[in-house]
C-alpha positions in Angstrom: -14.3 19.9 -175.4 -14.3 23.6 -176.4 -15.1 26.6 -174.4 -15.5 29.7 -175.6 -13.0 31.9 -173.1 -14.5 35.0 -171.4 -12.1 38.0 -171.0 -11.8 40.2 -168.1 -12.3 43.8 -167.5 -9.0 45.8 -168.4 -7.5 47.4 -165.8 -8.9 44.3 -163.1 -5.3 44.1 -161.9 -5.4 47.2 -160.9 -8.9 47.9 -159.8 -9.2 48.8 -155.8 -11.1 46.7 -153.9 -14.2 47.5 -153.0 -18.7 47.3 -153.4 -17.7 48.0 -157.4 -14.7 45.4 -157.7 -16.5 42.8 -155.8 -19.6 43.5 -158.7 -17.4 43.2 -161.4 -15.6 39.8 -160.3 -19.6 38.4 -159.2 -20.4 38.8 -163.0 -17.4 36.3 -164.1 -17.7 33.0 -165.1 -14.9 31.6 -163.5 -15.0 28.2 -165.5 -14.5 30.1 -168.8 -11.0 32.1 -168.0 -7.8 31.2 -169.6 -5.0 30.8 -167.2 -3.3 33.6 -167.1 -6.9 35.8 -166.5 -7.4 33.2 -163.8 -4.7 34.2 -162.0 -5.6 37.7 -162.3 -9.1 37.1 -161.1 -7.4 35.3 -157.9 -5.5 38.2 -157.0 -8.4 40.5 -157.4 -10.2 38.3 -155.2 -7.6 38.4 -152.3 -7.3 42.0 -152.4 -11.4 42.0 -152.1 -10.8 39.8 -149.1 -8.2 41.9 -147.6 -10.5 45.1 -147.9 -13.4 43.1 -146.3 -11.0 42.0 -143.5 -10.7 46.2 -142.7 -14.0 46.5 -142.8 -14.8 43.8 -140.7 -12.2 44.6 -138.3 -13.0 48.3 -137.6 -16.8 47.3 -137.7 -15.5 44.9 -134.5 -13.8 47.5 -132.8 -16.6 49.3 -132.7 -18.7 46.8 -131.5 -16.6 46.4 -128.2 -17.4 50.0 -127.1 -20.7 49.9 -126.5 -22.9 50.1 -123.2 -26.6 49.8 -122.5 -28.1 52.8 -122.6 -32.0 54.3 -123.6 -30.7 55.3 -127.3 -28.2 52.1 -127.7 -25.7 54.6 -129.1 -23.6 55.3 -125.7 -19.7 54.3 -125.9 -17.3 53.5 -123.8 -13.8 55.7 -124.2 -11.9 52.3 -124.7 -12.5 48.2 -124.0 -12.8 46.7 -121.2 -12.4 43.3 -120.2 -15.7 41.9 -121.4 -15.5 44.1 -124.9 -14.8 40.7 -126.7 -17.6 38.8 -125.4 -20.0 40.3 -127.9 -18.0 38.9 -130.7 -17.8 35.7 -129.1 -21.6 35.7 -129.0 -22.2 37.2 -132.4 -19.8 35.0 -134.6 -19.9 31.5 -132.6 -16.4 31.9 -131.5 -14.8 30.5 -128.3 -13.6 32.9 -125.8 -9.9 32.8 -126.6 -10.5 33.2 -130.1 -12.8 36.0 -130.0 -10.4 37.9 -127.6 -7.3 37.7 -130.2 -10.1 38.7 -133.0 -11.4 41.6 -131.1 -8.0 42.9 -129.6 -6.2 42.7 -133.1 -9.0 44.8 -134.2 -9.1 47.6 -131.7 -5.3 48.1 -132.5 -5.8 48.2 -136.1 -8.2 51.0 -135.8 -6.7 53.1 -132.8 -2.5 52.3 -132.9 -2.3 51.1 -136.4 -3.8 53.0 -138.6 -1.6 52.7 -142.0 -1.6 49.2 -141.4 -5.3 49.1 -141.3 -5.2 51.5 -144.3 -2.7 49.0 -146.4 -4.9 45.9 -145.5 -8.0 48.0 -147.0 -6.0 48.5 -150.3 -5.3 45.2 -150.6 -1.3 46.0 -150.5 -0.9 43.3 -147.2 -3.5 40.6 -146.4 -4.5 39.6 -142.7 -1.7 37.8 -141.7 0.7 40.2 -142.3 -1.5 42.9 -140.4 -1.0 40.2 -137.8 2.4 40.4 -137.8 2.6 43.9 -137.1 0.2 44.1 -134.3 2.0 41.0 -132.5 5.5 42.5 -133.0 4.8 45.7 -132.3 2.2 45.5 -129.6 4.8 47.0 -126.8 7.4 48.7 -128.5 7.4 52.3 -128.0 4.8 54.5 -130.5 7.6 56.5 -131.7 9.6 53.4 -132.7 6.4 51.1 -133.6 5.3 54.1 -136.1 9.3 54.2 -137.5 9.1 50.6 -138.3 5.7 50.3 -140.1 6.6 53.6 -142.3 10.3 51.4 -143.0 8.2 47.9 -143.8 5.0 48.5 -144.8 5.2 49.8 -148.1 7.0 46.5 -149.2 5.1 44.2 -146.8 3.2 42.6 -149.7 6.3 40.8 -151.5 7.7 39.5 -148.3 6.2 35.7 -146.5 5.4 36.6 -143.1 8.6 34.9 -141.6 10.3 37.2 -143.6 8.6 40.2 -142.6 9.1 39.1 -138.4 13.0 38.9 -139.3 13.2 42.7 -140.5 11.1 43.7 -137.6 12.5 42.3 -135.1 16.0 43.5 -136.8 14.8 46.6 -136.3 13.8 46.8 -132.9 17.0 45.4 -131.7 18.6 47.9 -133.5 16.4 51.0 -132.2 15.7 49.6 -128.8 18.4 46.9 -127.1 16.2 46.8 -124.3 13.0 45.6 -126.6 14.0 42.2 -126.4 14.2 42.1 -122.2 10.5 44.3 -121.6 9.1 41.2 -124.7 10.3 38.3 -122.9 9.2 39.0 -119.4 6.0 40.2 -120.7 5.4 37.0 -122.4 6.6 34.9 -119.1 3.7 36.8 -117.2 1.3 34.7 -119.7 2.6 31.5 -119.1 0.1 28.9 -119.2 -0.7 25.1 -120.0 -2.6 24.3 -122.9 -4.0 21.0 -123.5 -5.6 20.8 -127.1 -8.3 17.9 -128.9 -7.0 16.7 -132.3 -10.0 15.0 -134.8 -8.2 11.3 -134.2 -9.0 11.6 -130.5 -5.3 12.3 -129.3 -4.5 15.3 -126.7 -1.7 17.9 -127.5 0.0 19.1 -124.0 1.8 22.7 -124.1 3.5 25.1 -122.0 2.7 28.0 -123.5 5.5 31.3 -122.9 7.5 29.5 -120.0 11.2 30.8 -118.6 13.3 29.3 -121.4 15.7 28.7 -118.5 12.9 26.1 -116.6 11.7 24.9 -120.3 14.8 23.7 -121.0 16.1 22.0 -117.6 12.7 20.4 -118.2 13.5 18.9 -121.7 16.7 17.7 -120.7 15.0 16.2 -117.9 12.7 14.3 -120.0 15.8 13.4 -123.0 18.2 12.1 -120.1 15.4 9.5 -118.5 14.6 8.7 -122.3 17.6 8.1 -123.0 18.6 6.3 -119.8 15.8 3.4 -121.0 17.1 3.4 -124.1 20.6 2.1 -122.9 18.6 -0.2 -120.1 17.2 -2.1 -123.4 13.9 -0.2 -124.1 13.8 -1.1 -127.8 10.2 1.4 -127.8 11.2 4.5 -130.5 13.0 7.6 -128.6 9.8 9.9 -128.8 7.6 7.6 -127.5 9.6 7.2 -124.5 10.1 10.9 -124.0 6.5 11.0 -124.1 5.8 8.4 -121.5 8.1 10.4 -118.9 6.3 13.2 -120.0 2.7 12.2 -118.6 4.3 10.0 -116.6 5.8 12.6 -114.6 2.5 15.3 -115.0 -0.1 12.6 -113.9 1.2 11.4 -110.5 2.5 7.7 -112.6 6.1 8.7 -111.8 6.0 10.9 -109.1 8.3 9.8 -106.2 10.0 7.7 -107.9 14.3 7.6 -108.8 15.9 7.5 -111.9 16.3 3.7 -111.9 12.4 2.9 -110.3 11.2 5.5 -113.3 13.0 3.1 -115.9 11.6 0.1 -114.7 8.1 1.1 -114.8 8.6 2.3 -118.1 9.9 -1.1 -119.1 7.4 -3.0 -116.9 4.8 -1.0 -118.9 6.2 -2.0 -122.4 6.1 -5.8 -121.6 2.9 -5.5 -120.8 1.6 -3.5 -123.8 3.7 -6.3 -125.4 1.1 -8.2 -124.4 -1.8 -6.6 -126.3 -4.3 -3.8 -125.7 -6.0 -4.5 -122.3 -8.7 -6.5 -122.5 -11.4 -4.3 -120.8 -13.9 -6.7 -120.6 -15.2 -7.4 -116.9 -15.2 -10.7 -115.1 -17.9 -10.8 -113.1 -20.3 -10.3 -115.5 -19.8 -13.8 -116.8 -20.8 -15.1 -112.7 -16.7 -15.1 -112.4 -15.4 -12.8 -109.2 -11.7 -10.8 -108.6 -10.2 -11.7 -105.7 -10.8 -8.7 -103.6 -14.3 -9.5 -104.1 -15.5 -10.7 -100.8 -14.1 -7.7 -99.4 -15.4 -5.4 -101.9 -19.1 -6.7 -103.3 -21.4 -4.2 -102.9 -19.4 -2.4 -100.9 -21.0 0.7 -99.9 -18.9 3.8 -100.0 -19.5 5.9 -96.6 -17.3 8.4 -95.6 -18.3 8.4 -91.8 -17.8 4.6 -91.7 -20.8 4.6 -89.6 -23.8 2.7 -91.4 -26.4 3.7 -88.9 -26.3 7.2 -91.6 -25.9 5.7 -94.8 -29.1 5.7 -96.7 -27.5 5.7 -100.0 -27.5 8.5 -102.3 -26.9 12.1 -101.0 -28.4 11.0 -97.0 -25.1 10.2 -95.4 -24.0 12.7 -92.5 -23.3 15.7 -93.5 -24.9 15.2 -97.1 -23.5 15.1 -100.3 -19.9 14.5 -98.5 -19.2 11.1 -100.1 -15.7 10.4 -101.5 -15.0 13.1 -104.6 -18.4 14.4 -103.5 -19.9 18.0 -104.9 -17.5 19.5 -101.7 -14.3 20.9 -103.1 -12.9 24.2 -103.2 -13.1 25.6 -106.7 -16.4 24.1 -108.3 -18.6 26.5 -107.2 -16.7 29.6 -106.2 -17.0 31.8 -103.3 -18.0 35.0 -102.6 -19.0 35.6 -106.5 -20.9 32.4 -106.9 -23.9 30.9 -105.5 -22.0 28.1 -103.9 -20.6 27.8 -100.3 -16.7 27.0 -100.7 -16.3 23.7 -100.1 -20.3 22.9 -101.1 -22.9 23.4 -99.2 -23.5 25.4 -96.8 -22.2 24.0 -93.7 -23.0 20.3 -93.0 -25.9 19.4 -95.2 -27.6 17.6 -98.4 -30.8 15.5 -98.9 -32.1 13.1 -101.5 -30.2 13.6 -105.1 -33.3 12.0 -106.7 -35.8 14.4 -108.5 -38.9 14.4 -111.0 -38.1 16.8 -114.2 -37.3 20.6 -113.7 -36.8 20.4 -109.6 -35.0 17.8 -107.7 -38.2 16.7 -105.4 -39.1 17.5 -101.9 -36.1 17.0 -99.6 -33.5 17.3 -101.8 -31.9 19.8 -100.2 -32.7 19.7 -96.8 -30.1 20.7 -94.7 -28.8 18.0 -91.8 -26.8 18.8 -88.5 -24.1 17.5 -87.7 -24.9 13.3 -86.0 -23.9 13.3 -82.5 -20.8 11.5 -81.6 -20.4 10.9 -86.2 -17.1 11.5 -86.9 -18.3 13.5 -90.5 -15.5 15.3 -91.8 -16.7 17.6 -94.8 -15.3 15.8 -98.2 -12.6 19.0 -98.7 -11.2 18.6 -96.0 -10.9 14.9 -95.7 -9.6 12.4 -98.4 -11.5 10.2 -100.6 -12.8 6.7 -99.7 -10.2 4.0 -99.0 -10.6 1.3 -102.0 -8.4 -1.4 -101.3 -10.7 -3.7 -99.3 -8.2 -3.2 -96.6 -9.3 -2.4 -92.8 -9.5 0.9 -91.5 -6.6 1.0 -89.7 -4.3 -0.8 -92.1 -5.4 2.2 -94.6 -4.8 4.9 -91.9 -1.6 3.1 -91.4 -2.1 2.4 -87.3 -4.1 -0.9 -85.8 -7.1 -0.2 -83.1 -5.0 -0.3 -80.1 -2.7 2.5 -82.2 -0.1 0.6 -82.7 1.4 1.7 -85.7 1.3 -0.6 -89.0 4.6 -1.1 -90.7 4.7 -0.9 -94.4 7.6 0.1 -97.5 8.9 2.9 -97.2 8.7 3.6 -101.3 6.0 2.2 -103.3 6.6 -1.0 -105.0 6.2 -1.7 -109.1 3.2 -4.0 -108.1 1.5 -0.6 -106.9 3.0 1.2 -109.9 0.5 2.3 -112.6 -2.7 2.6 -113.7 -3.8 3.0 -109.2 -1.2 5.7 -108.9 -2.0 7.8 -111.8 -4.7 10.6 -110.6 -8.4 11.2 -111.7 -9.0 12.6 -114.9 -12.1 15.1 -114.2 -15.7 14.0 -115.1 -16.3 10.9 -117.3 -19.8 10.4 -119.1 -21.0 7.3 -120.1 -23.8 4.9 -120.9 -24.5 2.0 -118.1 -25.2 -0.3 -121.1 -21.8 0.5 -122.1 -20.2 -0.4 -119.1 -22.1 -3.6 -119.2 -20.5 -4.1 -122.8 -24.1 -4.6 -124.2 -23.1 -1.7 -126.7 -20.1 0.6 -128.0 -21.6 4.1 -127.5 -19.1 6.5 -126.9 -18.4 7.8 -123.7 -17.3 11.8 -123.3 -14.6 13.1 -121.0 -15.9 16.7 -119.8 -14.1 19.4 -121.6 -12.2 17.3 -124.1 -15.7 15.2 -125.7 -16.0 12.4 -126.7 -14.1 8.8 -126.2 -14.1 5.8 -127.9 -15.9 3.1 -125.5 -13.2 1.2 -124.1 -11.1 4.0 -123.4 -14.0 5.0 -121.4 -14.5 1.9 -119.2 -10.6 2.2 -118.1 -11.5 5.7 -117.2 -14.2 4.6 -115.0 -12.1 2.2 -113.3 -9.7 4.4 -112.8 -12.0 6.5 -110.7 -14.1 3.8 -108.7 -12.7 6.1 -105.6 -14.1 9.2 -107.1 -18.1 10.2 -106.8 -20.3 8.3 -109.1 -23.5 10.1 -110.2 -26.5 8.6 -112.0 -28.9 10.1 -114.4 -31.7 8.8 -115.5 -33.3 10.0 -118.2 -36.5 9.4 -120.5 -36.7 8.5 -124.3 -35.4 11.5 -125.2 -32.6 12.0 -123.1 -33.7 14.1 -120.9 -32.9 14.4 -117.0 -35.4 12.7 -114.7 -33.6 11.8 -111.7 -30.1 12.4 -110.8 -28.2 11.4 -107.6 -25.3 9.6 -106.7 -24.5 6.1 -105.5 -21.7 5.3 -103.2 -22.0 1.3 -104.4 -19.4 -0.1 -107.0 -19.6 -2.8 -109.2 -18.8 -6.3 -107.0 -15.0 -7.7 -108.1 -13.6 -4.5 -109.6 -10.2 -4.3 -108.4 -9.6 -1.0 -105.6 -6.4 1.1 -106.3 -3.8 0.2 -103.5 -2.8 2.7 -100.8 0.6 4.5 -101.0 2.2 3.8 -97.9 4.5 6.2 -96.3 2.7 8.6 -98.0 0.5 11.4 -97.0 -2.5 12.2 -99.2 -5.1 9.3 -99.0 -5.7 6.8 -100.8 -6.8 6.0 -104.3 -3.8 7.7 -106.2 -3.5 11.8 -106.1 -6.4 13.5 -106.6 -8.4 11.3 -107.3 -11.5 12.7 -104.7 -12.1 15.2 -107.9 -12.8 12.2 -110.2 -16.6 12.4 -111.4 -18.5 9.3 -113.5 -21.8 10.3 -114.5 -24.0 6.9 -115.3 -26.5 7.3 -117.6 -29.4 5.2 -117.4 -32.3 5.5 -119.4 -35.8 4.9 -117.3 -36.9 2.3 -119.6 -33.8 0.3 -119.7 -33.6 0.7 -115.9 -36.7 -0.5 -115.4 -36.2 -4.2 -117.7 -32.9 -4.9 -115.6 -35.1 -4.6 -112.3 -37.4 -7.2 -113.5 -33.5 -9.4 -113.5 -31.3 -8.3 -111.1 -29.4 -11.4 -110.6 -28.4 -11.6 -114.0 -26.7 -8.1 -113.5 -24.1 -10.0 -111.6 -21.6 -7.5 -109.8 -23.4 -4.6 -110.9 -26.6 -5.6 -109.7 -26.1 -3.3 -106.2 -25.3 -0.5 -107.7 -28.3 -0.8 -109.9 -30.5 -1.8 -106.9 -29.3 1.4 -105.1 -30.4 3.3 -107.8 -33.8 2.1 -108.7 -35.0 2.5 -104.5 -33.5 6.3 -105.0 -35.4 6.3 -107.9 -38.3 5.0 -106.6 -38.2 7.4 -103.5 -39.0 10.3 -105.3 -41.4 9.3 -108.8 -45.0 7.4 -108.4 -46.1 5.1 -111.2 -46.3 6.2 -114.7 -49.8 8.3 -115.0 -50.4 8.9 -111.6 -49.7 12.6 -110.2 -46.7 13.1 -107.8 -48.4 12.5 -104.3 -46.0 16.1 -103.0 -46.4 17.5 -106.7 -48.6 20.9 -104.8 -45.3 20.9 -102.3 -42.6 20.8 -105.2 -44.7 23.8 -107.0 -44.4 25.5 -103.5 -41.1 24.9 -102.8 -40.4 26.4 -106.2 -42.5 29.3 -105.7 -40.2 30.1 -102.7 -42.6 28.8 -100.0 -40.0 26.1 -98.9 -37.0 26.7 -96.7 -34.2 26.2 -99.0 -35.4 28.2 -101.6 -34.6 31.0 -100.1 -31.3 30.0 -98.8 -28.4 31.9 -101.0 -26.2 28.6 -101.7 -27.6 26.0 -103.5 -27.7 22.2 -101.2 -25.2 20.1 -102.6 -28.7 18.0 -104.2 -29.5 20.5 -106.1 -26.4 22.1 -107.3 -25.4 18.4 -108.9 -28.4 18.5 -110.4 -27.8 21.7 -112.1 -25.1 20.2 -113.0 -26.0 17.5 -114.6 -28.8 19.4 -116.7 -26.7 22.0 -117.8 -23.6 20.0 -119.0 -22.0 23.1 -119.7 -21.9 26.6 -119.3 -24.3 28.5 -120.5 -22.9 31.4 -122.5 -22.9 31.3 -126.3 -19.6 29.5 -127.0 -18.2 28.3 -123.7 -17.5 24.8 -123.2 -16.3 24.9 -119.6 -17.7 21.9 -117.9 -20.6 22.2 -115.7 -18.2 21.0 -112.1 -15.9 23.2 -112.8 -18.3 26.2 -113.1 -20.2 28.2 -110.8 -24.2 28.4 -110.1 -25.5 31.7 -111.2 -28.8 33.3 -109.9 -31.4 34.0 -113.1 -33.1 35.9 -111.0 -30.4 37.7 -108.6 -31.3 36.4 -104.9 -30.4 40.1 -103.9 -33.9 41.3 -105.7 -35.4 38.2 -104.0 -34.6 35.3 -106.6 -34.8 32.1 -105.4 -32.6 29.4 -105.0 -34.7 26.7 -107.0 -33.5 24.6 -110.4 -36.0 26.9 -112.5 -33.9 30.0 -110.8 -30.3 28.6 -111.6 -28.2 28.2 -114.2 -24.6 27.1 -114.8 -22.2 30.1 -115.7 -18.3 30.3 -115.6 -16.6 32.6 -113.4 -15.8 34.7 -116.4 -19.3 34.4 -118.2 -20.8 35.0 -114.4 -19.1 38.1 -114.5 -21.0 39.3 -117.6 -24.1 39.8 -115.5 -22.0 42.4 -113.5 -21.0 44.5 -116.9 -24.4 45.1 -118.9 -25.3 41.0 -119.9 -28.8 39.8 -118.7 -29.6 35.9 -118.6 -33.3 34.6 -118.6 -34.5 31.2 -118.8 -38.1 30.7 -119.8 -37.9 26.8 -119.3 -35.4 25.1 -117.1 -32.2 24.6 -118.8 -33.4 26.6 -122.0 -31.3 29.9 -121.2 -31.3 33.0 -123.2 -28.2 35.6 -122.9 -28.9 39.0 -123.5 -26.2 41.0 -124.0 -25.3 45.1 -123.9 -26.6 45.9 -127.5 -29.8 43.8 -126.6 -29.0 40.6 -129.0 -30.3 37.5 -128.0 -28.3 34.3 -127.9 -30.4 31.5 -126.7 -28.2 28.3 -125.3 -30.4 25.1 -125.4 -29.6 22.3 -123.0 -28.0 18.9 -124.8 -29.4 15.9 -123.8 -27.8 13.8 -121.2 -27.8 10.8 -123.5 -27.6 12.0 -127.3 -29.3 9.8 -129.7 -27.7 8.7 -132.7 -29.5 9.1 -136.2 -31.7 6.1 -137.3 -30.3 4.1 -140.8 -26.3 5.1 -140.7 -24.3 2.0 -141.1 -21.8 2.0 -138.4 -18.1 1.6 -138.7 -17.5 -2.3 -138.1 -20.5 -2.2 -140.8 -18.8 -0.9 -143.4 -15.4 -2.4 -142.6 -17.6 -6.1 -143.0 -18.6 -4.9 -146.5 -15.4 -4.0 -147.3 -13.9 -7.4 -146.2 -16.7 -9.2 -148.0 -15.6 -7.2 -151.0 -12.1 -7.8 -150.6 -12.6 -12.2 -151.0 -14.9 -11.6 -153.5 -18.0 -12.4 -151.3 -19.8 -9.4 -152.8 -19.5 -8.4 -156.5 -20.4 -5.2 -158.1 -22.3 -1.9 -156.0 -24.8 -2.6 -152.9 -27.7 -0.7 -152.0 -27.2 -0.7 -148.6 -23.7 1.6 -149.4 -24.1 4.2 -152.0 -21.1 5.7 -150.8 -17.9 3.8 -151.7 -15.8 4.4 -148.8 -12.9 2.7 -149.9 -11.4 5.8 -150.3 -11.4 6.4 -147.1 -9.9 3.4 -145.5 -6.6 3.7 -144.5 -5.8 0.4 -144.8 -6.5 0.5 -148.7 -3.8 3.6 -148.9 -0.5 2.0 -150.2 2.9 3.1 -148.1 0.7 4.2 -145.2 3.6 5.8 -143.0 4.3 3.5 -140.2 7.4 4.8 -137.5 10.4 2.3 -137.9 13.6 2.6 -136.4 16.2 3.1 -139.4 18.7 0.2 -138.4 15.2 -2.4 -138.0 13.7 -0.6 -141.1 16.9 -1.6 -143.2 16.9 -5.3 -141.7 13.1 -5.6 -142.8 13.3 -4.5 -145.9 16.1 -7.1 -146.6 13.8 -9.8 -145.4 16.3 -11.0 -142.1 16.9 -9.9 -138.8 20.8 -10.8 -138.6 21.9 -8.9 -135.1 19.5 -10.5 -131.9 21.4 -7.6 -130.0 20.6 -5.0 -131.6 16.7 -5.6 -131.2 13.8 -7.7 -132.3 12.1 -7.9 -135.4 9.3 -5.5 -136.4 6.3 -7.1 -137.8 4.5 -5.4 -140.2 1.7 -3.1 -139.0 -1.8 -4.0 -139.8 -4.2 -1.2 -140.0 -7.8 -1.1 -138.3 -10.5 -2.2 -140.6 -7.9 -4.6 -142.8 -9.2 -8.2 -143.7 -7.5 -10.6 -142.3 -5.0 -12.4 -144.8 -6.7 -15.3 -146.6 -4.4 -18.9 -145.4 -5.1 -20.5 -148.9 -3.7 -17.1 -151.0 -1.3 -15.6 -149.1 -1.1 -11.9 -148.1 0.3 -10.0 -151.4 1.2 -7.1 -148.9 3.7 -9.4 -147.4 
């Protein structure tokens, strides 16, 4: 088809970027340009983009200088720690991204004005401007100016890598001590970061580490991997390095010598060869594990005194059960709204309550029961989880005689039971029942597959188990903790000869949130025997919910008392630090830090009074919200917070802009009429074998292009020697290792026995 060519204005290649150039480019019909002219237009748009980036950086630098004032025109002389937060909220960025963007903009506007001018004129782009700012940030001003003057005129013709090399060469020549200062400054910013990927995996990186220690760590991991390879482990060397790296970090390999580490790796490989772990629970089919007699329906009681174990939060000392709310770092003090280690002294109360505020008594303090052996959770280890007697767990008999045990952990005690807690797992109870496969959530990391959520819940059996009973829209109705565990679930063994309690290192920090719709809870209540090993857990939740609610349609008998407590007539509302039950309620309700763009999990953040406590604000759910330590400090630097409804927080910045933060429902609903992946895979399999021909009305979109199994030559990791033998169709050297079978991608239909599989 012939298309009449549109000519571009003469001199477009030399046009200065700005509003006039934007108007000219906007009038062009891009589909009617010749190939040569299209390149000229592309370059013009690139220069225009640089101009916009320069203007954006200029105004961004100004935004961070404003402070609250009557005329909204007063500025600080220089930015402070919180200058980037307005940018974060206005542009919906993460805090780290906003800080990087803001300080880049500020340096362009103040220290590197020639670079900003070159960016505005389109001679360089933002990437090259970043190179100048990043590399010259800590250079002496006269040296930085000289480097900019020498390299800026030609910078647009170099790649960013070439520009970096030239800057480094000039800096080393002008200031031999520059490299040392840069290195030492970088080490001061060392950190460890975890980055989730779209495929569900995570990358762990140690940023800006000392080179000597980092090199030693890499050598250690590589030496262990090479030794395991020589010992007969057939996995790819990269996989072995990754397994060693994770095992040393998560505690699985801690305390073991090299030979024991290799034994663990080989044992894990043998188990992996048997296939993925089946996450189905035997006790749900009426069978029980071997330790069910010791653990069935067991009540996790930190004091060991059943007289005080009333379920939920009403044990001695309140909410100090295993892995409870009482640990340092959960709600910081001073500066936060919680006592270090949890509540203000021994105290707790029922954790269940209707929406809005927990019920009357949710924060009633308790004194230490006479004669009890109550120990705050911040000081005590988690409840032993191996089903053994308390004497054997403590390494001593009741008469004081020591109980001998192996001095080193055996292989039977190595594996997931030795791995520490992963944080907070949120999952529907129906998913744990295998009634569905809805994704769970690992707080701070995002959604995780159902099978992985089940596995992590089992790992954190000794942690704190919270329940969140919700309405049909996923809103929170009742919350609390249960010390009951499913009958038959294996408990991690104790680590004899080692300190730190049982259940693996750091297990006290684990949290499991059990999500249950109220309607579904009532259905289960009518058939508790059918729940098998989960009956004791569900029964405990039902008991706590019934104790805090009344039948539907009736007004709560203590409605006035709840209103009075929220109005400040109750003693708990006037205390500064929230009770454990109230703190947990707000954490479950808000999910994450309520500040714009922040995803810090609520369990790792602080409680903040919307109306400051020092100004008469009450300690109630209506006046509390979750804020991480950084965003909590914003309140002292010009930011304000209002909460029209519980959980509906609005942050007001220094410039007066309002940024609402709407709380997500506890149980996320899924859009109806959207086919799930198994449905799509089934249709593809049916088409593969001719059961479906042509297009179907159910799936208007052809998904075959998105299925990995339909992409020929999918990359699979093969060791070179194995790949050559596999290509030849034989495995002549058994000593070299087993032949690898062809990898089956998920979703590929099984081969047809009659026709054979043409892909093999």
